[in-house]
Steps between C-alpha positions, in 0.01 A plus 500: 500500500185434290450871426859527367444203268170646376669831430779329311248298291303817415821671390592197275152485350509873432836466327362208287192707409717797408727275287197350325351842432830629365538190282145533368557869433821427300325217318210729417733776364701243306183338361355841410817594322512174311139516420527856369797397280322191381184691447680764292652217292157337455349838403780556253444161332117550504545845353724362223252215422208743504675751270590212260133379511375854444733541208376177343138584567556855365655361178217246466235768547676728258528210249131433532404864459710557184 
């Protein structure tokens, strides 16, 4: 009787562990996807800001040189 209960508990814990691993895996994939998309947006904004700054700096330097 005890052995049967232990076996059942092991099976249930294995199921829970499997479920947690699957959930974590999906969370990780989802987070990675979101992070990549967010990172691309951030990079895009940073690139825009940087190009604007470079333009302004370039114009200032050109103005000083002339």
